[in-house]
PDB file of the backbone (N, CA, C, O) and the ligand in Angstrom, with CONECT records:
HET     ZN  A 101       1
ATOM      1  N   MET A   1      72.010 216.670 223.251  1.00  0.00           N
ATOM      2  CA  MET A   1      70.832 215.756 223.436  1.00  0.00           C
ATOM      3  C   MET A   1      70.276 215.911 224.866  1.00  0.00           C
ATOM      4  O   MET A   1      71.046 215.986 225.823  1.00  0.00           O
ATOM      5  N   THR A   2      69.041 215.955 224.998  1.00  0.00           N
ATOM      6  CA  THR A   2      68.454 216.141 226.349  1.00  0.00           C
ATOM      7  C   THR A   2      68.016 214.738 226.912  1.00  0.00           C
ATOM      8  O   THR A   2      67.765 213.764 226.201  1.00  0.00           O
ATOM      9  N   VAL A   3      67.963 214.765 228.168  1.00  0.00           N
ATOM     10  CA  VAL A   3      67.607 213.555 228.890  1.00  0.00           C
ATOM     11  C   VAL A   3      66.251 213.746 229.405  1.00  0.00           C
ATOM     12  O   VAL A   3      65.916 214.842 229.854  1.00  0.00           O
ATOM     13  N   HIS A   4      65.463 212.767 229.370  1.00  0.00           N
ATOM     14  CA  HIS A   4      64.092 212.861 229.940  1.00  0.00           C
ATOM     15  C   HIS A   4      64.238 212.987 231.446  1.00  0.00           C
ATOM     16  O   HIS A   4      64.833 212.133 232.103  1.00  0.00           O
ATOM     17  N   HIS A   5      63.679 214.080 231.986  1.00  0.00           N
ATOM     18  CA  HIS A   5      63.807 214.275 233.380  1.00  0.00           C
ATOM     19  C   HIS A   5      62.521 214.397 234.105  1.00  0.00           C
ATOM     20  O   HIS A   5      62.479 214.647 235.309  1.00  0.00           O
ATOM     21  N   ASP A   6      61.419 214.211 233.330  1.00  0.00           N
ATOM     22  CA  ASP A   6      60.049 214.305 233.852  1.00  0.00           C
ATOM     23  C   ASP A   6      59.231 213.089 234.140  1.00  0.00           C
ATOM     24  O   ASP A   6      58.007 213.087 234.272  1.00  0.00           O
ATOM     25  N   LEU A   7      60.068 211.994 234.230  1.00  0.00           N
ATOM     26  CA  LEU A   7      59.366 210.671 234.357  1.00  0.00           C
ATOM     27  C   LEU A   7      58.686 210.566 235.691  1.00  0.00           C
ATOM     28  O   LEU A   7      57.782 209.745 235.848  1.00  0.00           O
ATOM     29  N   HIS A   8      59.098 211.397 236.707  1.00  0.00           N
ATOM     30  CA  HIS A   8      58.471 211.202 238.036  1.00  0.00           C
ATOM     31  C   HIS A   8      57.734 212.453 238.434  1.00  0.00           C
ATOM     32  O   HIS A   8      57.359 212.598 239.597  1.00  0.00           O
ATOM     33  N   SER A   9      57.510 213.381 237.488  1.00  0.00           N
ATOM     34  CA  SER A   9      56.898 214.641 237.868  1.00  0.00           C
ATOM     35  C   SER A   9      55.476 214.529 238.322  1.00  0.00           C
ATOM     36  O   SER A   9      55.033 215.302 239.172  1.00  0.00           O
ATOM     37  N   ARG A  10      54.752 213.591 237.782  1.00  0.00           N
ATOM     38  CA  ARG A  10      53.399 213.367 238.145  1.00  0.00           C
ATOM     39  C   ARG A  10      53.065 212.016 238.622  1.00  0.00           C
ATOM     40  O   ARG A  10      52.389 211.305 237.879  1.00  0.00           O
ATOM     41  N   PRO A  11      53.444 211.574 239.749  1.00  0.00           N
ATOM     42  CA  PRO A  11      53.159 210.262 240.247  1.00  0.00           C
ATOM     43  C   PRO A  11      51.655 210.063 240.358  1.00  0.00           C
ATOM     44  O   PRO A  11      50.956 210.986 240.777  1.00  0.00           O
ATOM     45  N   GLU A  12      51.141 208.925 240.009  1.00  0.00           N
ATOM     46  CA  GLU A  12      49.695 208.676 240.154  1.00  0.00           C
ATOM     47  C   GLU A  12      49.430 208.128 241.487  1.00  0.00           C
ATOM     48  O   GLU A  12      49.629 206.938 241.728  1.00  0.00           O
ATOM     49  N   THR A  13      48.965 208.996 242.405  1.00  0.00           N
ATOM     50  CA  THR A  13      48.586 208.612 243.737  1.00  0.00           C
ATOM     51  C   THR A  13      47.082 208.641 243.843  1.00  0.00           C
ATOM     52  O   THR A  13      46.400 209.565 243.399  1.00  0.00           O
ATOM     53  N   PRO A  14      46.620 207.614 244.435  1.00  0.00           N
ATOM     54  CA  PRO A  14      45.234 207.497 244.643  1.00  0.00           C
ATOM     55  C   PRO A  14      44.674 208.501 245.753  1.00  0.00           C
ATOM     56  O   PRO A  14      45.379 208.812 246.713  1.00  0.00           O
ATOM     57  N   PRO A  15      43.423 208.979 245.594  1.00  0.00           N
ATOM     58  CA  PRO A  15      42.972 209.903 246.719  1.00  0.00           C
ATOM     59  C   PRO A  15      42.867 209.179 248.087  1.00  0.00           C
ATOM     60  O   PRO A  15      42.318 208.085 248.222  1.00  0.00           O
ATOM     61  N   ALA A  16      43.389 209.823 248.998  1.00  0.00           N
ATOM     62  CA  ALA A  16      43.261 209.344 250.379  1.00  0.00           C
ATOM     63  C   ALA A  16      42.437 210.070 251.259  1.00  0.00           C
ATOM     64  O   ALA A  16      42.352 211.283 251.067  1.00  0.00           O
ATOM     65  N   PRO A  17      41.771 209.523 252.248  1.00  0.00           N
ATOM     66  CA  PRO A  17      40.810 210.174 253.124  1.00  0.00           C
ATOM     67  C   PRO A  17      41.494 211.459 253.721  1.00  0.00           C
ATOM     68  O   PRO A  17      42.657 211.465 254.126  1.00  0.00           O
ATOM     69  N   GLY A  18      40.713 212.471 253.733  1.00  0.00           N
ATOM     70  CA  GLY A  18      41.314 213.750 254.299  1.00  0.00           C
ATOM     71  C   GLY A  18      41.997 214.647 253.262  1.00  0.00           C
ATOM     72  O   GLY A  18      42.131 215.854 253.462  1.00  0.00           O
ATOM     73  N   ARG A  19      42.440 214.014 252.115  1.00  0.00           N
ATOM     74  CA  ARG A  19      43.009 214.758 251.037  1.00  0.00           C
ATOM     75  C   ARG A  19      42.029 215.573 250.288  1.00  0.00           C
ATOM     76  O   ARG A  19      40.855 215.204 250.274  1.00  0.00           O
ATOM     77  N   THR A  20      42.415 216.701 249.632  1.00  0.00           N
ATOM     78  CA  THR A  20      41.575 217.381 248.753  1.00  0.00           C
ATOM     79  C   THR A  20      41.556 216.657 247.491  1.00  0.00           C
ATOM     80  O   THR A  20      42.623 216.395 246.935  1.00  0.00           O
ATOM     81  N   HIS A  21      40.494 216.326 247.012  1.00  0.00           N
ATOM     82  CA  HIS A  21      40.372 215.583 245.717  1.00  0.00           C
ATOM     83  C   HIS A  21      39.016 215.903 245.025  1.00  0.00           C
ATOM     84  O   HIS A  21      38.088 216.427 245.642  1.00  0.00           O
ATOM     85  N   GLU A  22      38.953 215.580 243.785  1.00  0.00           N
ATOM     86  CA  GLU A  22      37.638 215.776 243.130  1.00  0.00           C
ATOM     87  C   GLU A  22      36.681 214.673 243.487  1.00  0.00           C
ATOM     88  O   GLU A  22      36.835 213.536 243.039  1.00  0.00           O
ATOM     89  N   HIS A  23      35.650 215.016 244.327  1.00  0.00           N
ATOM     90  CA  HIS A  23      34.674 213.987 244.787  1.00  0.00           C
ATOM     91  C   HIS A  23      33.943 213.403 243.616  1.00  0.00           C
ATOM     92  O   HIS A  23      33.496 214.096 242.703  1.00  0.00           O
ATOM     93  N   ALA A  24      33.837 212.059 243.683  1.00  0.00           N
ATOM     94  CA  ALA A  24      32.973 211.470 242.612  1.00  0.00           C
ATOM     95  C   ALA A  24      31.680 211.139 243.214  1.00  0.00           C
ATOM     96  O   ALA A  24      31.466 210.019 243.677  1.00  0.00           O
ATOM     97  N   TRP A  25      30.759 212.138 243.224  1.00  0.00           N
ATOM     98  CA  TRP A  25      29.456 211.993 243.926  1.00  0.00           C
ATOM     99  C   TRP A  25      28.554 210.969 243.237  1.00  0.00           C
ATOM    100  O   TRP A  25      28.292 211.019 242.035  1.00  0.00           O
ATOM    101  N   LEU A  26      28.098 210.040 244.074  1.00  0.00           N
ATOM    102  CA  LEU A  26      27.164 209.085 243.569  1.00  0.00           C
ATOM    103  C   LEU A  26      25.904 209.272 244.352  1.00  0.00           C
ATOM    104  O   LEU A  26      25.955 209.444 245.570  1.00  0.00           O
ATOM    105  N   THR A  27      24.772 209.244 243.693  1.00  0.00           N
ATOM    106  CA  THR A  27      23.454 209.426 244.331  1.00  0.00           C
ATOM    107  C   THR A  27      23.132 208.166 245.075  1.00  0.00           C
ATOM    108  O   THR A  27      22.966 207.084 244.511  1.00  0.00           O
ATOM    109  N   GLU A  28      23.047 208.367 246.431  1.00  0.00           N
ATOM    110  CA  GLU A  28      22.768 207.217 247.357  1.00  0.00           C
ATOM    111  C   GLU A  28      21.239 207.027 247.437  1.00  0.00           C
ATOM    112  O   GLU A  28      20.736 205.905 247.381  1.00  0.00           O
ATOM    113  N   SER A  29      20.492 208.192 247.573  1.00  0.00           N
ATOM    114  CA  SER A  29      19.060 208.178 247.485  1.00  0.00           C
ATOM    115  C   SER A  29      18.560 209.551 247.102  1.00  0.00           C
ATOM    116  O   SER A  29      19.270 210.539 247.288  1.00  0.00           O
ATOM    117  N   ALA A  30      17.475 209.626 246.624  1.00  0.00           N
ATOM    118  CA  ALA A  30      16.830 210.889 246.240  1.00  0.00           C
ATOM    119  C   ALA A  30      15.267 210.805 246.445  1.00  0.00           C
ATOM    120  O   ALA A  30      14.640 209.746 246.403  1.00  0.00           O
ATOM    121  N   HIS A  31      14.726 212.020 246.667  1.00  0.00           N
ATOM    122  CA  HIS A  31      13.250 212.052 246.838  1.00  0.00           C
ATOM    123  C   HIS A  31      12.738 213.489 246.364  1.00  0.00           C
ATOM    124  O   HIS A  31      13.446 214.491 246.468  1.00  0.00           O
ATOM    125  N   ARG A  32      11.588 213.501 245.892  1.00  0.00           N
ATOM    126  CA  ARG A  32      10.971 214.738 245.454  1.00  0.00           C
ATOM    127  C   ARG A  32      10.423 215.556 246.481  1.00  0.00           C
ATOM    128  O   ARG A  32       9.802 215.040 247.410  1.00  0.00           O
ATOM    129  N   THR A  33      10.606 216.860 246.392  1.00  0.00           N
ATOM    130  CA  THR A  33       9.976 217.740 247.353  1.00  0.00           C
ATOM    131  C   THR A  33       9.393 218.890 246.470  1.00  0.00           C
ATOM    132  O   THR A  33       9.605 218.937 245.259  1.00  0.00           O
ATOM    133  N   SER A  34       8.656 219.801 247.133  1.00  0.00           N
ATOM    134  CA  SER A  34       8.084 220.907 246.373  1.00  0.00           C
ATOM    135  C   SER A  34       9.106 221.849 245.796  1.00  0.00           C
ATOM    136  O   SER A  34       8.833 222.597 244.857  1.00  0.00           O
ATOM    137  N   THR A  35      10.289 221.799 246.373  1.00  0.00           N
ATOM    138  CA  THR A  35      11.346 222.717 245.793  1.00  0.00           C
ATOM    139  C   THR A  35      12.280 222.005 244.788  1.00  0.00           C
ATOM    140  O   THR A  35      13.189 222.616 244.225  1.00  0.00           O
ATOM    141  N   GLY A  36      12.029 220.698 244.580  1.00  0.00           N
ATOM    142  CA  GLY A  36      12.914 219.993 243.594  1.00  0.00           C
ATOM    143  C   GLY A  36      13.285 218.683 244.105  1.00  0.00           C
ATOM    144  O   GLY A  36      12.702 218.191 245.071  1.00  0.00           O
ATOM    145  N   LEU A  37      14.268 218.080 243.472  1.00  0.00           N
ATOM    146  CA  LEU A  37      14.685 216.761 243.775  1.00  0.00           C
ATOM    147  C   LEU A  37      15.785 216.867 244.696  1.00  0.00           C
ATOM    148  O   LEU A  37      16.781 217.517 244.378  1.00  0.00           O
ATOM    149  N   ILE A  38      15.690 216.237 245.907  1.00  0.00           N
ATOM    150  CA  ILE A  38      16.793 216.299 246.920  1.00  0.00           C
ATOM    151  C   ILE A  38      17.566 214.922 246.718  1.00  0.00           C
ATOM    152  O   ILE A  38      17.030 213.816 246.782  1.00  0.00           O
ATOM    153  N   ARG A  39      18.855 215.155 246.474  1.00  0.00           N
ATOM    154  CA  ARG A  39      19.765 213.915 246.303  1.00  0.00           C
ATOM    155  C   ARG A  39      20.705 213.794 247.577  1.00  0.00           C
ATOM    156  O   ARG A  39      21.299 214.784 248.006  1.00  0.00           O
ATOM    157  N   TYR A  40      20.806 212.664 248.107  1.00  0.00           N
ATOM    158  CA  TYR A  40      21.770 212.392 249.024  1.00  0.00           C
ATOM    159  C   TYR A  40      22.980 211.638 248.372  1.00  0.00           C
ATOM    160  O   TYR A  40      22.863 210.489 247.946  1.00  0.00           O
ATOM    161  N   VAL A  41      24.070 212.304 248.324  1.00  0.00           N
ATOM    162  CA  VAL A  41      25.200 211.807 247.472  1.00  0.00           C
ATOM    163  C   VAL A  41      26.351 211.404 248.491  1.00  0.00           C
ATOM    164  O   VAL A  41      26.521 211.921 249.595  1.00  0.00           O
ATOM    165  N   ILE A  42      27.075 210.435 247.952  1.00  0.00           N
ATOM    166  CA  ILE A  42      28.262 210.070 248.673  1.00  0.00           C
ATOM    167  C   ILE A  42      29.417 209.801 247.695  1.00  0.00           C
ATOM    168  O   ILE A  42      29.221 209.302 246.588  1.00  0.00           O
ATOM    169  N   CYS A  43      30.679 210.168 248.172  1.00  0.00           N
ATOM    170  CA  CYS A  43      31.908 209.934 247.492  1.00  0.00           C
ATOM    171  C   CYS A  43      32.453 208.568 247.830  1.00  0.00           C
ATOM    172  O   CYS A  43      32.961 208.393 248.938  1.00  0.00           O
ATOM    173  N   PRO A  44      32.384 207.620 246.979  1.00  0.00           N
ATOM    174  CA  PRO A  44      32.934 206.262 247.278  1.00  0.00           C
ATOM    175  C   PRO A  44      34.473 206.229 247.584  1.00  0.00           C
ATOM    176  O   PRO A  44      35.010 205.315 248.210  1.00  0.00           O
ATOM    177  N   ASP A  45      35.126 207.326 247.077  1.00  0.00           N
ATOM    178  CA  ASP A  45      36.563 207.319 247.232  1.00  0.00           C
ATOM    179  C   ASP A  45      36.873 207.649 248.710  1.00  0.00           C
ATOM    180  O   ASP A  45      37.709 206.965 249.300  1.00  0.00           O
ATOM    181  N   CYS A  46      36.263 208.623 249.308  1.00  0.00           N
ATOM    182  CA  CYS A  46      36.619 209.091 250.702  1.00  0.00           C
ATOM    183  C   CYS A  46      35.534 208.950 251.647  1.00  0.00           C
ATOM    184  O   CYS A  46      35.724 209.188 252.840  1.00  0.00           O
ATOM    185  N   GLY A  47      34.371 208.568 251.189  1.00  0.00           N
ATOM    186  CA  GLY A  47      33.218 208.419 252.152  1.00  0.00           C
ATOM    187  C   GLY A  47      32.513 209.689 252.493  1.00  0.00           C
ATOM    188  O   GLY A  47      31.605 209.677 253.324  1.00  0.00           O
ATOM    189  N   SER A  48      32.886 210.782 251.893  1.00  0.00           N
ATOM    190  CA  SER A  48      32.208 212.079 252.251  1.00  0.00           C
ATOM    191  C   SER A  48      30.789 212.054 251.703  1.00  0.00           C
ATOM    192  O   SER A  48      30.493 211.442 250.677  1.00  0.00           O
ATOM    193  N   ARG A  49      29.900 212.773 252.461  1.00  0.00           N
ATOM    194  CA  ARG A  49      28.533 212.813 252.115  1.00  0.00           C
ATOM    195  C   ARG A  49      28.130 214.286 251.807  1.00  0.00           C
ATOM    196  O   ARG A  49      28.761 215.226 252.289  1.00  0.00           O
ATOM    197  N   ARG A  50      27.135 214.443 251.047  1.00  0.00           N
ATOM    198  CA  ARG A  50      26.566 215.796 250.745  1.00  0.00           C
ATOM    199  C   ARG A  50      25.158 215.726 250.353  1.00  0.00           C
ATOM    200  O   ARG A  50      24.721 214.640 249.970  1.00  0.00           O
ATOM    201  N   VAL A  51      24.387 216.760 250.402  1.00  0.00           N
ATOM    202  CA  VAL A  51      23.014 216.862 250.042  1.00  0.00           C
ATOM    203  C   VAL A  51      22.849 217.865 248.932  1.00  0.00           C
ATOM    204  O   VAL A  51      23.183 219.036 249.111  1.00  0.00           O
ATOM    205  N   ASP A  52      22.358 217.456 247.821  1.00  0.00           N
ATOM    206  CA  ASP A  52      22.211 218.255 246.649  1.00  0.00           C
ATOM    207  C   ASP A  52      20.768 218.451 246.382  1.00  0.00           C
ATOM    208  O   ASP A  52      19.947 217.593 246.709  1.00  0.00           O
ATOM    209  N   ARG A  53      20.422 219.602 245.775  1.00  0.00           N
ATOM    210  CA  ARG A  53      19.058 219.839 245.404  1.00  0.00           C
ATOM    211  C   ARG A  53      18.989 220.165 243.873  1.00  0.00           C
ATOM    212  O   ARG A  53      19.696 221.044 243.379  1.00  0.00           O
ATOM    213  N   GLN A  54      18.226 219.519 243.248  1.00  0.00           N
ATOM    214  CA  GLN A  54      18.071 219.789 241.739  1.00  0.00           C
ATOM    215  C   GLN A  54      16.631 220.259 241.529  1.00  0.00           C
ATOM    216  O   GLN A  54      15.686 219.470 241.517  1.00  0.00           O
ATOM    217  N   PRO A  55      16.505 221.574 241.365  1.00  0.00           N
ATOM    218  CA  PRO A  55      15.261 222.216 241.226  1.00  0.00           C
ATOM    219  C   PRO A  55      14.483 221.801 239.957  1.00  0.00           C
ATOM    220  O   PRO A  55      13.255 221.893 239.935  1.00  0.00           O
ATOM    221  N   HIS A  56      15.164 221.361 238.941  1.00  0.00           N
ATOM    222  CA  HIS A  56      14.605 221.086 237.640  1.00  0.00           C
ATOM    223  C   HIS A  56      15.434 220.009 236.939  1.00  0.00           C
ATOM    224  O   HIS A  56      16.657 220.031 237.079  1.00  0.00           O
ATOM    225  N   PRO A  57      14.859 219.090 236.209  1.00  0.00           N
ATOM    226  CA  PRO A  57      15.659 217.959 235.656  1.00  0.00           C
ATOM    227  C   PRO A  57      16.786 218.567 234.634  1.00  0.00           C
ATOM    228  O   PRO A  57      17.845 217.978 234.417  1.00  0.00           O
ATOM    229  N   GLN A  58      16.435 219.805 234.038  1.00  0.00           N
ATOM    230  CA  GLN A  58      17.318 220.433 233.113  1.00  0.00           C
ATOM    231  C   GLN A  58      18.438 221.162 233.786  1.00  0.00           C
ATOM    232  O   GLN A  58      19.385 221.607 233.137  1.00  0.00           O
ATOM    233  N   VAL A  59      18.339 221.286 235.062  1.00  0.00           N
ATOM    234  CA  VAL A  59      19.299 222.168 235.750  1.00  0.00           C
ATOM    235  C   VAL A  59      20.202 221.274 236.580  1.00  0.00           C
ATOM    236  O   VAL A  59      19.697 220.401 237.286  1.00  0.00           O
ATOM    237  N   PRO A  60      21.508 221.451 236.528  1.00  0.00           N
ATOM    238  CA  PRO A  60      22.454 220.740 237.267  1.00  0.00           C
ATOM    239  C   PRO A  60      22.225 220.879 238.812  1.00  0.00           C
ATOM    240  O   PRO A  60      21.958 221.992 239.265  1.00  0.00           O
ATOM    241  N   PRO A  61      22.319 219.803 239.625  1.00  0.00           N
ATOM    242  CA  PRO A  61      22.057 219.951 240.980  1.00  0.00           C
ATOM    243  C   PRO A  61      23.137 220.853 241.779  1.00  0.00           C
ATOM    244  O   PRO A  61      24.339 220.871 241.514  1.00  0.00           O
ATOM    245  N   ALA A  62      22.541 221.555 242.746  1.00  0.00           N
ATOM    246  CA  ALA A  62      23.387 222.431 243.455  1.00  0.00           C
ATOM    247  C   ALA A  62      23.548 221.942 244.890  1.00  0.00           C
ATOM    248  O   ALA A  62      22.583 221.427 245.456  1.00  0.00           O
ATOM    249  N   ALA A  63      24.730 222.079 245.508  1.00  0.00           N
ATOM    250  CA  ALA A  63      24.945 221.614 246.825  1.00  0.00           C
ATOM    251  C   ALA A  63      24.181 222.346 247.871  1.00  0.00           C
ATOM    252  O   ALA A  63      24.286 223.565 248.008  1.00  0.00           O
ATOM    253  N   LEU A  64      23.408 221.595 248.614  1.00  0.00           N
ATOM    254  CA  LEU A  64      22.629 222.186 249.785  1.00  0.00           C
ATOM    255  C   LEU A  64      23.470 222.304 250.969  1.00  0.00           C
ATOM    256  O   LEU A  64      23.410 223.279 251.718  1.00  0.00           O
ATOM    257  N   SER A  65      24.324 221.227 251.159  1.00  0.00           N
ATOM    258  CA  SER A  65      25.116 221.235 252.359  1.00  0.00           C
ATOM    259  C   SER A  65      26.592 221.117 251.979  1.00  0.00           C
ATOM    260  O   SER A  65      26.906 220.728 250.854  1.00  0.00           O
ATOM    261  N   ARG A  66      27.456 221.430 252.852  1.00  0.00           N
ATOM    262  CA  ARG A  66      28.837 221.254 252.513  1.00  0.00           C
ATOM    263  C   ARG A  66      29.226 219.764 252.620  1.00  0.00           C
ATOM    264  O   ARG A  66      28.570 218.987 253.314  1.00  0.00           O
ATOM    265  N   ALA A  67      30.258 219.407 251.949  1.00  0.00           N
ATOM    266  CA  ALA A  67      30.758 218.028 252.057  1.00  0.00           C
ATOM    267  C   ALA A  67      31.140 217.632 253.530  1.00  0.00           C
ATOM    268  O   ALA A  67      31.861 218.370 254.202  1.00  0.00           O
ATOM    269  N   VAL A  68      30.677 216.542 253.977  1.00  0.00           N
ATOM    270  CA  VAL A  68      30.901 216.184 255.324  1.00  0.00           C
ATOM    271  C   VAL A  68      31.856 214.885 255.202  1.00  0.00           C
ATOM    272  O   VAL A  68      31.470 213.852 254.656  1.00  0.00           O
ATOM    273  N   SER A  69      33.076 215.033 255.738  1.00  0.00           N
ATOM    274  CA  SER A  69      33.932 213.834 255.652  1.00  0.00           C
ATOM    275  C   SER A  69      33.679 212.971 256.869  1.00  0.00           C
ATOM    276  O   SER A  69      33.251 213.425 257.930  1.00  0.00           O
ATOM    277  N   PRO A  70      33.956 211.760 256.664  1.00  0.00           N
ATOM    278  CA  PRO A  70      33.817 210.804 257.794  1.00  0.00           C
ATOM    279  C   PRO A  70      34.814 211.091 258.887  1.00  0.00           C
ATOM    280  O   PRO A  70      35.840 211.698 258.581  1.00  0.00           O
ATOM    281  N   PRO A  71      34.609 210.705 260.154  1.00  0.00           N
ATOM    282  CA  PRO A  71      35.579 211.054 261.125  1.00  0.00           C
ATOM    283  C   PRO A  71      36.875 210.177 260.976  1.00  0.00           C
ATOM    284  O   PRO A  71      37.825 210.345 261.740  1.00  0.00           O
TER     285      PRO A  71
HETATM  286 ZN    ZN A 101      35.739 212.291 247.954  1.00  0.00          ZN2+
END
């Protein structure tokens, strides 16, 4: 008979600032330009910001800038 040994293999740790994690980008503001929709997004988990451009409503936004972490 085997004993469960993986109880602590994946602890649920919340994302901390400075850690690599999947940013949950929220659109803070957006405005239209001739090249498409510019979105200013922020990750509420770590406070990082990024600028995305969405050339067409049917196209997923692409990152214009790299994610900038707060100091
Ligand atoms: Zn983040």
